[in-house]
C-alpha positions in Angstrom: 95.0 120.3 104.1 96.0 117.2 102.0 99.0 116.5 104.2 97.0 116.3 107.4 94.4 114.0 106.0 97.1 111.6 104.7 98.8 111.7 108.1 95.5 110.9 109.8 94.8 108.1 107.4 98.3 106.7 108.1 97.7 106.8 111.8 94.3 105.1 111.4 95.7 102.3 109.3 98.5 101.8 111.8 95.9 101.7 114.7 93.8 99.2 112.8 96.8 97.0 112.3 97.8 97.2 116.0 94.2 96.6 117.1 94.0 93.5 114.8 97.2 92.2 116.2 96.0 92.6 119.8 92.7 90.9 119.0 94.6 88.0 117.3 96.8 87.6 120.4 93.7 87.7 122.7 91.9 85.0 120.6 95.0 82.8 120.7 95.3 83.2 124.5 91.6 82.5 125.1 91.8 79.4 122.9 94.9 78.2 124.8 93.2 78.8 128.2 90.1 76.9 127.1 92.2 74.0 126.0 94.1 74.0 129.2 90.9 74.2 131.3 89.3 71.4 129.3 92.4 69.1 129.8 92.5 70.0 133.5 88.8 69.3 133.9 89.2 65.9 132.2 92.2 65.0 134.3 90.4 66.0 137.5 87.4 64.0 136.5 89.6 60.9 135.9 91.4 61.3 139.2 88.1 61.8 141.0 86.6 58.6 139.4 89.7 56.7 140.3 89.5 57.9 144.0 85.8 56.9 144.2 86.6 53.5 142.7 89.2 53.0 145.4 86.7 54.0 148.1 84.2 51.6 146.7 86.7 48.8 146.7 87.3 49.3 150.5 83.7 48.5 151.4 
């Protein structure tokens, strides 16, 4: 019975390590997506402001 409990413990530790790695990768990806979205939003805002300034100068 000792053999089986050690094997289960080994599998559990390996699963915890794999799960932690998956969570770490997910956090990194989410952070990168948030940064990209933030930069894209700022760029879009800048372009929109510039376009409205051009429209205002036509009047």
